[in-house]
N, C-alpha and C positions, 0 to 999 in steps of 0.2 A: 454229525458233521466238524469239525474241526480247519478250525485256518494255518495256513503253510504262509510260510514265505518261501524267497531261493525265486521269485518270477525274474523272468530275464528283462534285463534291461535293453532298451536300443543303442547302439555300440557308438563312441561318442567320435564325430570327425577330428583325424587327429591333422587336419587342415590349418596351419596356420592365419587366423583374417589378416586377408592383403591391411595391404595402409590403406587402400579407398573403397574397404567396406566400413571405416570408421562413419563418414558422412554420412553414407546408407542407415549406418546401425542409428543413427544420431536426427535425422531427417525421418526416420521413421518413429520418434519417442516423439518427439515435438508432433505430427501429423496425428499418434491415437491422443497428444492430452488434446491438443486444439478440439480433438475428435468428442470428449469424452465432457472439454468445456463447455462443448454449443450444445449439445446432448441436459448437462443440466442446465446449461442460459435456458433451454425451452421447456424444461420437465417446473423450470422455477415460476416460467412467463403461462406454463400453462398451468400450475395451481391457483399463481394467483388471481386467477380468469374463473377457475371454477371455485374460488371461494367467494367471489365478488357478484357472478354473471348467472350461475350455476353451472354442473356439466356439462347437461343434454341444450342450453342455449349454449354454450360456447367453441367457435370453428373455428379447424386448422388454420384458418385464414387469421383470426383474434390473435390465435397463438405464436404466429407466424410476428405475427406484424408487433406483438408485445414485447419479442426478443430483436426486433429489428432485423430480418430477415425477412426472406423468400419464400414461399410457399414451399417451390419445389427445395428448398435449401429442406426445409421441413422434413420433406416424405424422404431428401437419403437419410436423416435419423432414425425416424419412427415411423409404421406402417400406418398407423391410428393417430390420433389422439388417444385412445388407452392405454399402448405403449409412453407414453409423457411423459406415465406418474410412475414410470419405477426404470429409469434411462441406467443405472446401473449394473443390474441386477448380469448381461452379456460378461461386465469385464469382473463380473465377483466369481461370474460362473472359471472363470479363465485360471481366476487365480485359485482359486478350491482343489480344481486338478491341480494347478503343479502343488499343490502344497499335499497332493495322494502323491503320486509321481515322486517325489521326496523324500517319500518315509525314510526314516532309518529304518535297518531290516530287523529292532530288536525290536521297533513297536508294534502291539498290537492293531490290527488293521480298526478291529473299532473305536481305538484312541485317535487314529489316523485320519479317521471319517465324523470324530468329533473336533481336531481340528479344524479339515476343512469348512465345516458349520462354520465357523469363528470369523469367518472371509468376513457371512452375510452379515452375522454381527457390527463387527465393526463395521461396513458400510451402512447402517443402518442411524449406529449411535454417534456415528461422522458428522452427522446433520441433524439432530436430536430433535428439531426445531420443523423439520419439513418431511422428517420420518413421522410426526405427532401425527402432522397434519393430513400427507397422506393415510394413516392411518383412520382418520376419521371421515376421510372420502372416502376413502374404501368401503369400509364399512355401512353406507348410504344408498354407492353407488354399486349396484348388482354388474354392471356389464366392467367394471374396473376388478372386484372381489373374485371373477370369474376370468382373470389378463393376471390376478395376482397366485390364482391356486394353478393354472399353469406355469408360473412361475418356480412355484416349492415343486413341482412337479419334476422339475429338469435337472435340478438336484439330488430327487431322489432317484433320480437310473442313472445321474453324475455316482451314489456311493451305491449302488445298488449292484452297477458293473462289476467296481475293485471292489468290496469282499465276496461277488464269487468268487473272483478270480485270485482269492486266500484259500478258499476251499481243498481240505485235503481227500482229495479222488477216491482215494483209496484206502484209507481209514475206513467212506462208510460206503460201504460200495450197496450194500442191502434198499437204506435209503437216497442214494445217490439223488434221485430225480425230487428229492427236497430242501437239496439244497436254491434255485431259483427264488423256493418263499421262501428260506429261510433267509437268503440274502434280500430280499425285498424288505422285508417285516425288520429284521436288524437297522436295514435301514432308516426306513420311515422311526425309529424310535429315535432315532437321531435328532430327525428330522423335526419329530413333535416334536420332542422336547426343549429344539433350535423353539421351539415358533408356539411353546407356551412360556414360555419367559421374552420371547420378545411381547407379545399382547400383551404381558402384564408392564411389564415394561414403557409401551403405549400404552395405556389405560391410565398408568402414573407419569408418564406428561413427558415423560423418557429420563424422570428421575430413578434415583438408589443406583447399587452397588450389581451390575446386569454380569458383571463380568462374574462375581462369584456368585451370581443365583445360576448362571448358565454353569457354573463347573457342580454344582451341587446335583441339578442335574441329568449332567453328561452324567455325576458318578451315580446315579442310583441303570440309569440303562446299561451302563458300563457290570453295573455287578448284575443286572435279569440277563444278558446277556455275553456279558464274558462267560462266564461259564454254562450257561441252561446253553449257547448254540457253539462257544467255543472251545470247546468238548476240553472243560478241566482247564486253560492254558491258566486260570488264577491259582491251580493248586499252588503249594508251597516245594518247593524242590526234596526229592527223595535223599533222606537219608544220608553221609557219607558213609565210607565202611575201608577200613584198612588191613590190608593184608596182615595174614598170619607173622613176616615175616617184617612187617613195622617199613616194606620200601614203598610199600604200594599206593595211594591213594586214590578212590573212584569215590566219585559223588557225579547223579545224573539231577541237570533243574536244563527250564526251561530256556529257549533264546527269548524269551522277551523280561524272562525273571533281575529283579533290580540286580547290581553287584553285589551291594551292601549284606544283598540277602545271602549271597550264592555264598560268598566271604564266613562270613555269620557259619554257619549252616561246613564250610570246610574245620575253620576251628575247633568248632564245640567235637567235629570226629576226634581230632588231634590232640582237643583234651582231656576223653575219655579214653586214651592211649595209654 
Protein backbone atom coordinates (compact mmCIF):
# COMPACT_ATOMS: atom_id res chain seq x y z
CA UNK A 1 0.00 0.00 0.00
CA UNK A 2 1.28 3.44 -0.87
CA UNK A 3 0.32 6.95 0.04
CA UNK A 4 -0.19 9.44 -2.75
CA UNK A 5 -0.84 13.14 -2.95
CA UNK A 6 -2.56 15.14 -5.58
CA UNK A 7 -6.02 14.83 -4.07
CA UNK A 8 -8.58 17.11 -5.63
CA UNK A 9 -9.40 20.20 -3.61
CA UNK A 10 -12.69 22.09 -3.58
CA UNK A 11 -12.57 25.03 -5.93
CA UNK A 12 -12.17 28.34 -4.19
CA UNK A 13 -14.87 30.86 -4.81
CA UNK A 14 -13.79 33.85 -6.89
CA UNK A 15 -16.52 36.02 -5.41
CA UNK A 16 -15.19 39.05 -3.62
CA UNK A 17 -16.86 39.32 -0.22
CA UNK A 18 -19.21 42.22 -0.06
CA UNK A 19 -18.86 44.81 2.63
CA UNK A 20 -22.03 43.50 4.21
CA UNK A 21 -20.35 40.10 4.71
CA UNK A 22 -17.91 41.47 7.28
CA UNK A 23 -20.45 42.17 10.04
CA UNK A 24 -21.97 38.74 9.52
CA UNK A 25 -18.55 37.10 9.84
CA UNK A 26 -17.73 39.12 12.93
CA UNK A 27 -21.10 38.30 14.43
CA UNK A 28 -20.57 34.63 13.72
CA UNK A 29 -17.17 34.72 15.41
CA UNK A 30 -18.60 36.44 18.46
CA UNK A 31 -21.42 33.92 18.68
CA UNK A 32 -18.96 31.02 18.48
CA UNK A 33 -16.77 32.58 21.17
CA UNK A 34 -19.77 33.14 23.43
CA UNK A 35 -20.93 29.57 22.85
CA UNK A 36 -17.54 28.16 23.82
CA UNK A 37 -17.35 30.47 26.84
CA UNK A 38 -20.73 29.24 28.11
CA UNK A 39 -19.81 25.61 27.51
CA UNK A 40 -16.63 26.04 29.52
CA UNK A 41 -18.47 27.80 32.34
CA UNK A 42 -20.99 24.98 32.52
CA UNK A 43 -18.18 22.44 32.45
CA UNK A 44 -16.32 24.24 35.25
CA UNK A 45 -19.48 24.34 37.36
CA UNK A 46 -20.08 20.66 36.72
CA UNK A 47 -16.51 19.73 37.66
CA UNK A 48 -16.72 21.67 40.92
CA UNK A 49 -20.01 20.03 41.87
CA UNK A 50 -18.78 16.59 40.92
CA UNK A 51 -15.75 17.12 43.14
CA UNK A 52 -17.77 18.30 46.14
CA UNK A 53 -21.04 16.36 45.87
CA UNK A 54 -20.03 13.44 43.72
CA UNK A 55 -20.99 12.69 40.16
CA UNK A 56 -24.14 10.65 40.84
CA UNK A 57 -25.54 13.12 43.38
CA UNK A 58 -25.16 16.13 41.08
CA UNK A 59 -28.13 17.13 38.92
CA UNK A 60 -28.34 19.15 35.72
CA UNK A 61 -30.43 21.75 37.56
CA UNK A 62 -27.64 22.22 40.09
CA UNK A 63 -25.03 22.60 37.36
CA UNK A 64 -27.13 25.20 35.57
CA UNK A 65 -27.77 27.10 38.82
CA UNK A 66 -24.07 27.08 39.70
CA UNK A 67 -23.29 28.55 36.29
CA UNK A 68 -26.03 31.16 36.71
CA UNK A 69 -28.19 29.98 33.80
CA UNK A 70 -31.50 28.24 33.30
CA UNK A 71 -31.90 24.49 32.79
CA UNK A 72 -32.89 25.00 29.14
CA UNK A 73 -29.63 26.88 28.55
CA UNK A 74 -27.70 23.86 29.76
CA UNK A 75 -29.51 21.62 27.28
CA UNK A 76 -28.79 24.02 24.44
CA UNK A 77 -25.13 23.18 24.94
CA UNK A 78 -25.11 19.61 26.26
CA UNK A 79 -27.43 16.65 25.99
CA UNK A 80 -26.46 15.33 29.42
CA UNK A 81 -24.25 16.02 32.39
CA UNK A 82 -21.76 13.47 31.01
CA UNK A 83 -21.18 15.69 27.98
CA UNK A 84 -20.45 18.68 30.20
CA UNK A 85 -17.15 17.08 31.17
CA UNK A 86 -15.84 17.35 27.60
CA UNK A 87 -16.85 20.83 26.38
CA UNK A 88 -14.10 21.38 23.80
CA UNK A 89 -14.03 18.20 21.74
CA UNK A 90 -16.44 19.45 19.06
CA UNK A 91 -14.32 22.54 18.37
CA UNK A 92 -11.08 20.58 18.61
CA UNK A 93 -12.33 18.07 16.05
CA UNK A 94 -13.03 20.95 13.67
CA UNK A 95 -9.51 22.32 14.17
CA UNK A 96 -7.98 18.87 13.62
CA UNK A 97 -9.89 18.51 10.36
CA UNK A 98 -8.72 21.96 9.29
CA UNK A 99 -5.12 20.80 9.76
CA UNK A 100 -5.77 17.87 7.44
CA UNK A 101 -7.46 20.01 4.81
CA UNK A 102 -4.61 22.52 4.77
CA UNK A 103 -1.77 19.95 4.65
CA UNK A 104 1.07 20.84 2.25
CA UNK A 105 1.47 18.56 -0.76
CA UNK A 106 4.96 17.39 0.24
CA UNK A 107 3.97 16.26 3.76
CA UNK A 108 3.64 12.57 4.50
CA UNK A 109 0.00 11.79 5.46
CA UNK A 110 1.09 10.27 8.78
CA UNK A 111 2.89 13.48 9.67
CA UNK A 112 -0.25 15.40 8.82
CA UNK A 113 -2.34 13.19 11.08
CA UNK A 114 0.19 13.63 13.89
CA UNK A 115 -0.13 17.40 13.56
CA UNK A 116 -3.90 17.04 13.57
CA UNK A 117 -4.03 15.09 16.83
CA UNK A 118 -1.79 17.70 18.45
CA UNK A 119 -4.83 19.95 18.50
CA UNK A 120 -6.23 17.61 21.16
CA UNK A 121 -3.11 17.91 23.27
CA UNK A 122 -3.27 21.70 22.97
CA UNK A 123 -6.81 21.56 24.32
CA UNK A 124 -5.74 19.63 27.42
CA UNK A 125 -2.52 21.61 27.94
CA UNK A 126 -4.36 24.94 27.81
CA UNK A 127 -6.02 24.19 31.18
CA UNK A 128 -3.87 21.64 33.03
CA UNK A 129 -5.69 21.92 36.37
CA UNK A 130 -9.08 21.16 34.84
CA UNK A 131 -7.61 18.46 32.61
CA UNK A 132 -6.02 16.68 35.58
CA UNK A 133 -9.24 16.89 37.61
CA UNK A 134 -11.24 15.58 34.67
CA UNK A 135 -8.81 12.71 34.19
CA UNK A 136 -9.18 11.67 37.83
CA UNK A 137 -12.95 11.89 37.61
CA UNK A 138 -13.19 9.78 34.46
CA UNK A 139 -11.12 7.10 36.17
CA UNK A 140 -13.74 6.88 38.91
CA UNK A 141 -16.97 7.11 36.88
CA UNK A 142 -17.52 4.42 34.21
CA UNK A 143 -20.13 6.54 32.41
CA UNK A 144 -17.62 9.33 31.90
CA UNK A 145 -15.00 6.87 30.76
CA UNK A 146 -17.40 5.62 28.10
CA UNK A 147 -18.05 9.19 26.97
CA UNK A 148 -14.32 9.78 26.71
CA UNK A 149 -13.86 6.64 24.61
CA UNK A 150 -16.62 7.82 22.27
CA UNK A 151 -14.80 11.14 21.83
CA UNK A 152 -11.54 9.37 20.97
CA UNK A 153 -13.35 7.25 18.38
CA UNK A 154 -14.38 10.40 16.51
CA UNK A 155 -10.75 11.38 15.98
CA UNK A 156 -9.84 7.89 14.85
CA UNK A 157 -12.63 7.92 12.25
CA UNK A 158 -11.51 11.32 10.97
CA UNK A 159 -7.89 10.21 10.58
CA UNK A 160 -8.83 6.86 9.07
CA UNK A 161 -10.83 8.59 6.33
CA UNK A 162 -7.94 10.93 5.67
CA UNK A 163 -5.33 8.18 5.38
CA UNK A 164 -7.58 6.04 3.22
CA UNK A 165 -7.89 8.96 0.82
CA UNK A 166 -4.12 8.89 0.25
CA UNK A 167 -3.61 5.29 -0.77
CA UNK A 168 -2.59 4.48 -4.33
CA UNK A 169 -5.33 2.14 -5.54
CA UNK A 170 -3.31 1.07 -8.58
CA UNK A 171 -0.02 0.34 -6.84
CA UNK A 172 -1.33 -2.61 -4.84
CA UNK A 173 -4.15 -4.17 -6.80
CA UNK A 174 -3.67 -7.56 -5.15
CA UNK A 175 -4.28 -6.31 -1.61
CA UNK A 176 -6.45 -3.26 -2.30
CA UNK A 177 -9.11 -4.61 0.04
CA UNK A 178 -6.66 -4.29 2.92
CA UNK A 179 -6.50 -0.52 2.58
CA UNK A 180 -9.38 0.21 5.00
CA UNK A 181 -7.80 -2.08 7.58
CA UNK A 182 -4.35 -0.56 7.21
CA UNK A 183 -5.73 2.99 7.32
CA UNK A 184 -7.57 2.21 10.53
CA UNK A 185 -4.51 0.59 12.10
CA UNK A 186 -2.30 3.57 11.24
CA UNK A 187 -4.84 6.09 12.50
CA UNK A 188 -5.32 4.09 15.69
CA UNK A 189 -1.55 4.00 16.22
CA UNK A 190 -1.31 7.80 16.06
CA UNK A 191 -4.24 8.27 18.46
CA UNK A 192 -2.92 5.58 20.81
CA UNK A 193 0.53 7.20 20.91
CA UNK A 194 -1.07 10.55 21.68
CA UNK A 195 -3.26 9.11 24.43
CA UNK A 196 -0.34 7.25 25.99
CA UNK A 197 1.62 10.49 26.32
CA UNK A 198 -1.47 12.38 27.47
CA UNK A 199 -2.24 9.89 30.25
CA UNK A 200 1.35 9.92 31.45
CA UNK A 201 1.32 13.72 31.52
CA UNK A 202 -2.00 13.82 33.41
CA UNK A 203 -0.78 11.27 35.95
CA UNK A 204 2.17 13.61 36.52
CA UNK A 205 -0.31 16.41 37.33
CA UNK A 206 0.32 18.13 34.02
CA UNK A 207 4.05 18.53 34.59
CA UNK A 208 6.82 17.89 32.07
CA UNK A 209 7.61 18.70 28.44
CA UNK A 210 4.59 17.06 26.87
CA UNK A 211 5.46 18.44 23.42
CA UNK A 212 8.81 16.64 23.38
CA UNK A 213 7.22 13.44 24.68
CA UNK A 214 4.60 13.62 21.96
CA UNK A 215 7.17 14.15 19.21
CA UNK A 216 9.12 11.14 20.48
CA UNK A 217 6.01 8.97 20.41
CA UNK A 218 5.12 10.14 16.91
CA UNK A 219 8.64 9.39 15.70
CA UNK A 220 8.12 5.79 16.76
CA UNK A 221 4.80 5.62 14.91
CA UNK A 222 6.31 7.26 11.82
CA UNK A 223 9.25 4.83 11.84
CA UNK A 224 6.93 1.84 12.15
CA UNK A 225 4.11 2.78 9.79
CA UNK A 226 5.88 5.22 7.49
CA UNK A 227 7.91 2.37 6.03
CA UNK A 228 5.67 -0.62 6.70
CA UNK A 229 2.54 1.00 5.32
CA UNK A 230 3.97 3.93 3.40
CA UNK A 231 5.53 1.68 0.74
CA UNK A 232 9.05 3.05 0.94
CA UNK A 233 8.31 6.73 1.42
CA UNK A 234 11.23 7.00 3.82
CA UNK A 235 13.74 5.59 1.34
CA UNK A 236 16.47 7.97 0.24
CA UNK A 237 16.37 9.54 -3.24
CA UNK A 238 17.81 7.37 -5.99
CA UNK A 239 21.35 8.37 -6.90
CA UNK A 240 21.60 10.97 -9.62
CA UNK A 241 23.00 9.94 -12.99
CA UNK A 242 24.77 12.06 -15.59
CA UNK A 243 24.65 11.42 -19.31
CA UNK A 244 27.79 10.48 -21.16
CA UNK A 245 28.01 13.93 -22.74
CA UNK A 246 27.76 15.63 -19.39
CA UNK A 247 24.81 17.72 -20.57
CA UNK A 248 21.92 16.15 -18.67
CA UNK A 249 21.60 15.35 -14.99
CA UNK A 250 18.79 13.05 -13.90
CA UNK A 251 17.76 12.28 -10.35
CA UNK A 252 14.69 10.64 -8.89
CA UNK A 253 13.31 11.62 -5.47
CA UNK A 254 10.12 11.29 -3.48
CA UNK A 255 7.78 14.28 -3.44
CA UNK A 256 8.15 14.37 0.35
CA UNK A 257 11.96 14.12 0.34
CA UNK A 258 13.67 17.00 2.20
CA UNK A 259 15.08 19.56 -0.22
CA UNK A 260 18.53 19.52 1.37
CA UNK A 261 18.66 15.74 0.91
CA UNK A 262 17.83 16.08 -2.80
CA UNK A 263 20.42 18.81 -3.25
CA UNK A 264 23.12 16.72 -1.56
CA UNK A 265 22.39 13.88 -3.96
CA UNK A 266 22.69 16.18 -6.97
CA UNK A 267 25.89 17.79 -5.68
CA UNK A 268 27.46 14.39 -5.06
CA UNK A 269 26.61 13.30 -8.60
CA UNK A 270 28.21 16.43 -10.06
CA UNK A 271 31.38 15.94 -7.99
CA UNK A 272 31.77 12.40 -9.27
CA UNK A 273 31.83 13.57 -12.87
